[in-house]
C-alpha atoms as one frame of an Amber mdcrd trajectory, in Angstrom:
protein
 -14.058   3.664   3.789 -10.809   2.242   5.914  -9.070   3.563   8.859  -6.230
   4.200   6.683  -7.887   6.153   4.417  -9.400   8.033   7.729  -6.267   8.628
   9.544  -4.850  11.216   7.625  -2.565  13.906  10.300  -5.309  16.596  10.108
  -3.072  19.488   8.710  -2.881  18.180   5.995  -3.941  19.620   2.847  -6.989
  18.830   0.678  -7.150  20.873  -3.214 -10.128  21.554  -3.909 -11.681  22.612
  -7.281 -14.859  25.169  -7.635 -16.991  26.717  -9.482 -17.773  30.793  -8.744
 -20.397  32.713 -10.811 -19.048  36.535 -11.919 -20.636  38.216  -9.047 -19.463
  35.498  -6.495 -15.929  35.992  -7.342 -16.370  40.318  -6.996 -17.794  39.710
  -3.936 -14.785  37.459  -3.011 -11.755  39.765  -4.767 -13.537  42.866  -3.097
 -13.794  40.755   0.767 -10.141  40.013   0.017  -8.203  43.337  -0.817 -10.624
  45.019   1.795  -9.275  42.835   4.604  -5.443  42.476   2.819  -5.644  38.823
   2.920  -6.543  35.889  -0.718  -9.317  35.275  -1.921  -8.213  31.293  -0.614
  -8.555  32.610   3.401 -11.596  34.492   2.585 -12.960  30.975   1.192 -11.718
  28.793   4.213 -12.565  31.058   6.814 -16.313  31.270   5.599 -16.050  27.820
   5.897 -14.350  27.470   8.892 -17.610  29.711  10.436 -20.174  27.049   7.770
 -18.721  23.951  10.304 -19.005  25.606  13.422 -23.015  27.130  13.195 -25.583
  25.412  15.286 -28.137  25.133  12.249 -25.673  24.598   9.193 -27.113  24.458
   5.265 -26.945  21.303   4.909 -27.161  18.797   9.050 -24.370  15.968   8.947
 -24.460  13.356  10.454 -21.611  12.521  12.791 -21.329   8.783  12.450
């Protein structure tokens, strides 16, 4: 990958499309409703927590 492809502003947003099971979607909706936040916020928070864990689900080498 060239340097120009990796030099984007850290604040730029990237859209992703994922498929969830009915149960996953129901649980996310319930969490967001109880906490009065959007489902998108819950997902972003979950991703942030996964990335900050000492032993994440998948180990990624930082180059």
